[in-house]
C-alpha positions as a Markdown table, in Angstrom:
| # | Residue | x | y | z |
|---|---|---|---|---|
| 1 | Met | -17.6 | -6.8 | -8.1 |
| 2 | Ala | -14.2 | -5.7 | -6.7 |
| 3 | Val | -11.5 | -7.8 | -8.4 |
| 4 | Val | -11.2 | -10.1 | -11.4 |
| 5 | Thr | -8.1 | -12.2 | -11.5 |
| 6 | Leu | -7.3 | -13.6 | -15.0 |
| 7 | Gly | -4.5 | -15.9 | -16.1 |
| 8 | Ala | -2.5 | -18.8 | -14.6 |
| 9 | His | -4.3 | -21.3 | -12.4 |
| 10 | Ile | -2.1 | -24.1 | -10.8 |
| 11 | Ile | -2.6 | -26.7 | -8.1 |
| 12 | Asp | 0.5 | -27.0 | -5.9 |
| 13 | Val | 1.5 | -30.0 | -3.8 |
| 14 | Leu | 4.2 | -28.9 | -1.3 |
| 15 | Ala | 6.3 | -30.8 | 1.3 |
| 16 | Arg | 8.7 | -29.5 | 3.9 |
| 17 | Pro | 11.5 | -29.7 | 4.8 |
| 18 | Val | 13.2 | -31.6 | 1.9 |
| 19 | Glu | 17.0 | -31.6 | 1.8 |
| 20 | Ala | 17.3 | -34.0 | -1.2 |
| 21 | Ile | 15.3 | -36.4 | -3.3 |
| 22 | Pro | 15.9 | -39.9 | -1.8 |
| 23 | Pro | 17.6 | -42.6 | -4.0 |
| 24 | Gly | 15.7 | -45.6 | -5.3 |
| 25 | Gln | 12.4 | -46.1 | -3.4 |
| 26 | Asp | 13.5 | -44.7 | -0.1 |
| 27 | Thr | 11.0 | -42.8 | 2.0 |
| 28 | Val | 11.7 | -39.6 | 3.9 |
| 29 | Val | 9.4 | -38.4 | 6.6 |
| 30 | Val | 8.6 | -34.7 | 6.4 |
| 31 | Asp | 6.9 | -32.3 | 8.8 |
| 32 | Gln | 4.1 | -31.1 | 6.5 |
| 33 | Ile | 2.4 | -31.6 | 3.2 |
| 34 | Arg | -0.2 | -29.2 | 1.7 |
| 35 | Val | -2.2 | -28.8 | -1.4 |
| 36 | Thr | -2.9 | -25.1 | -2.4 |
| 37 | Ala | -4.3 | -23.0 | -5.2 |
| 38 | Ala | -1.4 | -21.3 | -6.8 |
| 39 | Gly | -0.3 | -19.4 | -9.9 |
| 40 | Ala | -0.3 | -15.7 | -10.6 |
| 41 | Ala | -4.1 | -15.7 | -11.0 |
| 42 | Ala | -5.4 | -18.4 | -8.7 |
| 43 | Gly | -2.9 | -17.8 | -5.8 |
| 44 | Thr | -3.6 | -14.1 | -5.9 |
| 45 | Ala | -7.4 | -14.7 | -6.0 |
| 46 | Val | -7.3 | -16.8 | -2.8 |
| 47 | Ala | -5.1 | -14.2 | -1.1 |
| 48 | Leu | -7.5 | -11.4 | -2.2 |
| 49 | Ala | -10.5 | -13.3 | -0.8 |
| 50 | Arg | -8.7 | -13.9 | 2.5 |
| 51 | Leu | -8.1 | -10.1 | 2.7 |
| 52 | Gly | -11.8 | -9.5 | 2.4 |
| 53 | Asn | -12.2 | -8.8 | -1.3 |
| 54 | Gln | -15.0 | -10.1 | -3.6 |
| 55 | Val | -13.1 | -12.0 | -6.3 |
| 56 | Val | -14.0 | -13.7 | -9.6 |
| 57 | Ser | -11.2 | -15.8 | -11.2 |
| 58 | Val | -11.0 | -16.5 | -14.9 |
| 59 | Gly | -8.7 | -19.2 | -16.4 |
| 60 | Ala | -8.4 | -22.5 | -18.1 |
| 61 | Ile | -8.2 | -25.8 | -16.2 |
| 62 | Gly | -8.4 | -29.5 | -17.1 |
| 63 | Asp | -11.6 | -31.5 | -17.0 |
| 64 | Asp | -9.9 | -33.8 | -14.5 |
| 65 | Asp | -9.5 | -34.6 | -10.8 |
| 66 | Leu | -6.8 | -31.9 | -10.3 |
| 67 | Gly | -9.3 | -29.4 | -11.8 |
| 68 | Asp | -12.0 | -30.5 | -9.4 |
| 69 | Leu | -9.6 | -30.1 | -6.5 |
| 70 | Leu | -8.5 | -26.7 | -7.6 |
| 71 | Val | -12.1 | -25.5 | -7.9 |
| 72 | Ala | -12.9 | -26.9 | -4.4 |
| 73 | Val | -9.9 | -25.2 | -2.8 |
| 74 | Met | -10.6 | -21.9 | -4.4 |
| 75 | Gly | -14.3 | -22.1 | -3.7 |
| 76 | Arg | -13.7 | -22.9 | -0.1 |
| 77 | His | -11.8 | -19.7 | 0.3 |
| 78 | Gly | -14.6 | -17.7 | -1.1 |
| 79 | Val | -13.4 | -17.2 | -4.7 |
| 80 | Asp | -16.1 | -17.1 | -7.4 |
| 81 | Val | -14.8 | -19.8 | -9.8 |
| 82 | Thr | -17.6 | -19.5 | -12.5 |
| 83 | Gly | -15.0 | -17.9 | -14.8 |
| 84 | Leu | -12.9 | -21.1 | -15.0 |
| 85 | Val | -13.3 | -23.0 | -18.3 |
| 86 | Arg | -12.6 | -26.7 | -18.6 |
| 87 | Arg | -10.4 | -28.3 | -21.2 |
| 88 | Thr | -10.8 | -32.0 | -22.1 |
| 89 | Ala | -7.6 | -32.3 | -24.0 |
| 90 | Asp | -5.3 | -30.7 | -21.4 |
| 91 | Gln | -4.7 | -31.4 | -17.8 |
| 92 | Thr | -4.9 | -28.9 | -15.0 |
| 93 | Ser | -1.6 | -27.1 | -14.5 |
| 94 | Ala | 0.2 | -28.5 | -11.5 |
| 95 | Ser | 3.5 | -28.3 | -9.5 |
| 96 | Ile | 5.2 | -30.4 | -7.0 |
| 97 | Leu | 7.4 | -28.3 | -4.7 |
| 98 | Pro | 9.9 | -29.9 | -2.3 |
| 99 | Ile | 10.6 | -27.0 | 0.1 |
| 100 | Arg | 14.2 | -26.8 | 1.4 |
| 101 | Pro | 14.9 | -26.0 | 5.1 |
| 102 | Asp | 15.9 | -22.4 | 4.1 |
| 103 | Gly | 12.6 | -21.8 | 2.4 |
| 104 | Gly | 13.9 | -22.3 | -1.1 |
| 105 | Arg | 11.4 | -23.9 | -3.6 |
| 106 | Pro | 12.6 | -25.9 | -6.6 |
| 107 | Ser | 9.7 | -27.2 | -8.5 |
| 108 | Phe | 8.4 | -29.9 | -10.9 |
| 109 | His | 5.8 | -28.3 | -13.2 |
| 110 | Val | 3.2 | -29.2 | -15.9 |
| 111 | Pro | 2.0 | -26.1 | -17.8 |
| 112 | Gly | -1.2 | -27.9 | -18.8 |
| 113 | Ala | -4.4 | -26.0 | -19.7 |
| 114 | Asn | -3.0 | -22.5 | -18.8 |
| 115 | Leu | -1.5 | -22.5 | -22.3 |
| 116 | Thr | -5.0 | -22.7 | -23.9 |
| 117 | Leu | -6.5 | -19.6 | -22.3 |
| 118 | Thr | -8.0 | -17.1 | -24.8 |
| 119 | Ala | -10.0 | -14.0 | -24.7 |
| 120 | Gly | -13.1 | -16.1 | -25.4 |
| 121 | Ala | -13.1 | -17.3 | -21.8 |
| 122 | Val | -13.8 | -13.7 | -20.6 |
| 123 | Gly | -17.5 | -13.1 | -20.1 |
| 124 | Pro | -19.0 | -10.0 | -21.8 |
| 125 | Gly | -18.8 | -6.9 | -19.5 |
| 126 | Leu | -16.9 | -8.8 | -16.8 |
| 127 | Leu | -13.8 | -6.7 | -16.9 |
| 128 | Ala | -15.7 | -3.4 | -17.0 |
| 129 | Ala | -17.7 | -4.4 | -14.0 |
| 130 | Ala | -14.6 | -4.8 | -11.8 |
| 131 | Asp | -12.8 | -2.2 | -9.7 |
| 132 | Val | -9.5 | -4.0 | -10.5 |
| 133 | Val | -8.5 | -6.5 | -13.1 |
| 134 | His | -5.4 | -8.5 | -12.3 |
| 135 | Leu | -3.5 | -10.1 | -15.1 |
| 136 | Gly | -1.7 | -13.0 | -13.5 |
| 137 | Gly | 0.8 | -14.7 | -15.7 |
| 138 | Pro | 0.2 | -13.3 | -19.3 |
| 139 | Asp | 3.7 | -14.6 | -20.1 |
| 140 | Val | 2.3 | -18.2 | -20.0 |
| 141 | Thr | -1.3 | -17.5 | -21.2 |
| 142 | Phe | -0.2 | -16.8 | -24.8 |
| 143 | Gly | -3.8 | -16.7 | -26.2 |
| 144 | Leu | -4.5 | -13.4 | -24.3 |
| 145 | Asn | -1.8 | -11.6 | -26.5 |
| 146 | Asp | -4.6 | -10.8 | -28.9 |
| 147 | Pro | -6.0 | -7.4 | -30.2 |
| 148 | Ala | -9.5 | -8.6 | -29.1 |
| 149 | Phe | -8.4 | -8.9 | -25.5 |
| 150 | Phe | -6.5 | -5.6 | -25.6 |
| 151 | Ala | -9.7 | -4.0 | -26.8 |
| 152 | Met | -11.5 | -5.5 | -23.7 |
| 153 | Leu | -8.9 | -4.0 | -21.4 |
| 154 | Ala | -9.2 | -0.6 | -23.1 |
| 155 | Ala | -13.0 | -0.6 | -22.8 |
| 156 | Ala | -12.7 | -1.6 | -19.1 |
| 157 | Arg | -10.2 | 1.1 | -18.4 |
| 158 | Asp | -12.4 | 3.7 | -20.1 |
| 159 | Thr | -15.1 | 2.9 | -17.4 |
| 160 | Gly | -12.6 | 3.3 | -14.6 |
| 161 | Thr | -11.3 | -0.2 | -14.1 |
| 162 | Val | -7.7 | -0.4 | -12.9 |
| 163 | Val | -5.5 | -3.0 | -14.5 |
| 164 | Thr | -2.6 | -4.6 | -12.6 |
| 165 | Met | -0.2 | -7.3 | -13.9 |
| 166 | Asp | 2.3 | -9.9 | -12.5 |
| 167 | Leu | 4.2 | -12.6 | -14.3 |
| 168 | Leu | 4.6 | -16.3 | -13.6 |
| 169 | Ser | 7.9 | -17.3 | -15.3 |
| 170 | Asn | 11.5 | -16.0 | -15.2 |
| 171 | Leu | 12.3 | -17.4 | -18.6 |
| 172 | Pro | 13.5 | -14.4 | -20.8 |
| 173 | Asp | 11.7 | -15.4 | -24.0 |
| 174 | Leu | 8.4 | -15.7 | -22.1 |
| 175 | Val | 8.6 | -12.5 | -20.0 |
| 176 | Lys | 9.7 | -10.4 | -23.0 |
| 177 | Gly | 6.4 | -11.5 | -24.7 |
| 178 | Ala | 4.5 | -9.9 | -21.8 |
| 179 | Ser | 5.7 | -6.5 | -22.9 |
| 180 | Ala | 2.8 | -6.3 | -25.3 |
| 181 | Phe | 0.4 | -5.9 | -22.4 |
| 182 | Leu | 2.2 | -3.0 | -20.8 |
| 183 | Pro | 0.4 | -0.2 | -22.7 |
| 184 | His | -2.9 | -1.7 | -21.3 |
| 185 | Val | -1.7 | -1.9 | -17.7 |
| 186 | Asp | -1.9 | 0.7 | -14.9 |
| 187 | His | 0.4 | -1.0 | -12.3 |
| 188 | Phe | 3.0 | -3.7 | -13.1 |
| 189 | Leu | 4.6 | -5.8 | -10.4 |
| 190 | Pro | 7.5 | -7.9 | -11.7 |
| 191 | Asn | 10.3 | -9.4 | -9.6 |
| 192 | Gln | 13.9 | -8.2 | -10.3 |
| 193 | Glu | 14.8 | -11.1 | -12.5 |
| 194 | Gln | 11.7 | -10.5 | -14.7 |
| 195 | Ala | 12.3 | -6.8 | -14.9 |
| 196 | Glu | 15.9 | -7.4 | -16.0 |
| 197 | Ala | 14.9 | -9.9 | -18.6 |
| 198 | Met | 12.4 | -7.5 | -20.1 |
| 199 | Thr | 14.7 | -4.5 | -20.2 |
| 200 | Gly | 18.3 | -5.7 | -20.1 |
| 201 | Glu | 18.8 | -3.4 | -17.1 |
| 202 | Ala | 20.5 | -5.2 | -14.2 |
| 203 | Leu | 19.5 | -2.7 | -11.5 |
| 204 | Pro | 15.8 | -2.4 | -10.4 |
| 205 | Val | 15.3 | 1.3 | -10.7 |
| 206 | Pro | 16.7 | 1.7 | -14.3 |
| 207 | Ala | 14.7 | -1.4 | -15.2 |
| 208 | Ala | 11.5 | 0.0 | -13.7 |
| 209 | Leu | 12.0 | 3.3 | -15.5 |
| 210 | Ala | 12.4 | 1.5 | -18.8 |
| 211 | Leu | 9.2 | -0.4 | -18.1 |
| 212 | Leu | 7.4 | 2.8 | -17.1 |
| 213 | Asp | 8.1 | 4.2 | -20.5 |
| 214 | Gln | 6.1 | 1.4 | -22.0 |
| 215 | Gly | 2.8 | 2.6 | -20.5 |
| 216 | Pro | 2.1 | 1.8 | -16.8 |
| 217 | Arg | 1.5 | 4.5 | -14.2 |
| 218 | Ser | 3.7 | 2.6 | -11.7 |
| 219 | Val | 6.2 | -0.2 | -11.7 |
| 220 | Val | 6.7 | -2.1 | -8.4 |
| 221 | Val | 9.8 | -4.3 | -8.5 |
| 222 | Thr | 9.9 | -7.0 | -5.8 |
| 223 | Leu | 13.3 | -7.8 | -4.5 |
| 224 | Gly | 12.8 | -10.7 | -2.1 |
| 225 | Glu | 14.6 | -10.2 | 1.2 |
| 226 | Gln | 15.6 | -6.7 | 0.0 |
| 227 | Gly | 12.0 | -5.5 | 0.0 |
| 228 | Ser | 10.6 | -3.7 | -3.1 |
| 229 | Val | 11.0 | -0.5 | -5.0 |
| 230 | Val | 8.1 | 1.6 | -6.2 |
| 231 | Val | 8.7 | 3.7 | -9.3 |
| 232 | Thr | 6.3 | 6.3 | -10.7 |
| 233 | Arg | 6.7 | 9.4 | -12.8 |
| 234 | Asp | 6.8 | 11.3 | -9.5 |
| 235 | Gly | 9.8 | 9.5 | -8.1 |
| 236 | Val | 11.3 | 6.4 | -6.5 |
| 237 | Thr | 10.4 | 4.9 | -3.1 |
| 238 | Arg | 12.2 | 2.0 | -1.6 |
| 239 | Leu | 10.4 | -0.2 | 0.9 |
| 240 | Pro | 12.4 | -2.6 | 3.1 |
| 241 | Ala | 11.2 | -6.2 | 3.7 |
| 242 | Leu | 9.6 | -6.9 | 7.0 |
| 243 | Glu | 11.7 | -9.2 | 9.3 |
| 244 | Val | 10.0 | -12.5 | 9.8 |
| 245 | Asp | 11.1 | -16.2 | 10.2 |
| 246 | Val | 10.9 | -17.5 | 6.6 |
| 247 | Val | 9.5 | -21.0 | 6.2 |
| 248 | Asp | 8.6 | -21.1 | 2.5 |
| 249 | Thr | 8.6 | -18.3 | -0.2 |
| 250 | Thr | 6.0 | -20.0 | -2.4 |
| 251 | Gly | 3.2 | -17.5 | -3.2 |
| 252 | Cys | 4.9 | -14.5 | -1.7 |
| 253 | Gly | 4.7 | -12.6 | -5.1 |
| 254 | Asp | 1.0 | -13.5 | -5.4 |
| 255 | Ala | 0.4 | -12.3 | -1.8 |
| 256 | Tyr | 2.3 | -9.1 | -2.5 |
| 257 | Cys | 0.0 | -8.4 | -5.5 |
| 258 | Ala | -3.1 | -9.2 | -3.4 |
| 259 | Gly | -2.0 | -6.8 | -0.6 |
| 260 | Phe | -1.2 | -4.1 | -3.2 |
| 261 | Ile | -4.6 | -4.5 | -4.9 |
| 262 | Thr | -6.4 | -4.5 | -1.6 |
| 263 | Gly | -4.7 | -1.2 | -0.8 |
| 264 | Leu | -5.9 | 0.3 | -4.1 |
| 265 | Val | -9.4 | -0.9 | -3.5 |
| 266 | His | -9.3 | 0.8 | -0.1 |
| 267 | Gly | -8.3 | 4.0 | -1.7 |
| 268 | Glu | -4.6 | 4.0 | -0.6 |
| 269 | Asp | -1.9 | 5.5 | -2.8 |
| 270 | Val | 0.6 | 3.3 | -4.7 |
| 271 | Val | 3.4 | 3.5 | -2.0 |
| 272 | Glu | 1.0 | 2.6 | 0.9 |
| 273 | Ser | -0.5 | -0.2 | -1.3 |
| 274 | Ala | 3.0 | -1.5 | -1.8 |
| 275 | Ala | 3.5 | -1.5 | 1.9 |
| 276 | Trp | 0.3 | -3.6 | 2.3 |
| 277 | Gly | 1.7 | -5.9 | -0.4 |
| 278 | Gly | 5.0 | -6.4 | 1.6 |
| 279 | Ala | 3.1 | -7.2 | 4.7 |
| 280 | Ala | 1.0 | -9.8 | 2.9 |
| 281 | Ala | 4.1 | -11.4 | 1.4 |
| 282 | Ala | 5.8 | -11.5 | 4.8 |
| 283 | Thr | 2.7 | -13.2 | 6.3 |
| 284 | Val | 2.7 | -15.9 | 3.7 |
| 285 | Ala | 6.5 | -16.5 | 4.0 |
| 286 | Gln | 6.0 | -17.7 | 7.6 |
| 287 | Gly | 4.1 | -20.8 | 6.6 |
| 288 | Leu | 3.9 | -23.5 | 3.9 |
| 289 | Gly | 2.1 | -22.6 | 0.6 |
| 290 | Ser | 0.7 | -19.6 | -1.2 |
| 291 | Asp | -2.1 | -18.9 | 1.4 |
| 292 | Ala | -0.2 | -19.6 | 4.6 |
| 293 | His | -1.2 | -17.6 | 7.7 |
| 294 | Leu | -3.4 | -15.2 | 5.7 |
| 295 | Thr | -6.4 | -14.9 | 7.9 |
| 296 | Asp | -7.7 | -11.4 | 7.3 |
| 297 | Leu | -6.6 | -7.9 | 6.4 |
| 298 | Asp | -6.2 | -6.8 | 10.1 |
| 299 | Gly | -3.8 | -9.6 | 10.7 |
| 300 | Val | -1.7 | -8.5 | 7.7 |
| 301 | Leu | -1.7 | -4.8 | 8.6 |
| 302 | Ala | -0.7 | -5.6 | 12.2 |
| 303 | Leu | 2.8 | -6.4 | 10.8 |
| 304 | Leu | 3.2 | -2.8 | 9.7 |
| 305 | Gly | 2.5 | -1.4 | 13.2 |
| 306 | Pro | 0.8 | 2.0 | 13.7 |
| 307 | Arg | 0.3 | 3.9 | 10.5 |
């Protein structure tokens, strides 16, 4: 088993281009509508599978039609979905995203069953059997903030499992709560707004250094069109964003994490793995949805040119 993704699972419905919500019951014809698996665990799981990894995804979804659809979408892409637990009292988390012509993505979101995920959903020995465990959105899966789960992570890391983490929300109260996970994480990949909310530092490098002091071996802050910055105890490396025609930024962070993790699985160092992450994010930005244009690892790495 290569990777376990654990956390937020969302079904996205996306339409583009949308300049405004029409008044009354008017209809606007758009170019494209898609349904995708999204969220910091599910979206990353699909991207990882597209990049050639064996992936098991763990999370909570509703016992509803949206849950059936999410399972079907993830399974079609090759993700092992046996780790998904069904909730009868909560719907599957879902978002509607009207994508603006410039690629911006306002959203309408239902948190749903993600809020019910607990350590009890994690099968015995599952984390220790993985090369990498990716915590996707612990800021919205509050039930994982539990000593029992932290003990699972510690046991897995003792056997050589690497733990990575990304967040889902930019809400300060939520992302600050994710600080409890940092002592149990090897590589943390927040965006700039999340890093600032967690530390009070407005600039990415001071924010990353403050986060590094809380336990991770590296902090990789993603900066959108400004690229990303990799901070370790050995120094700071800035990576520019790759120049592509942006259609939609949905899922770029998830794709970045998937590319980064794939680099780690292939034995690359943190900086090269971050370059793989940037290439995966640039690939996804060229289409609609969190898995857009991700065909295989070779296609992603081609964006980086000769290495």
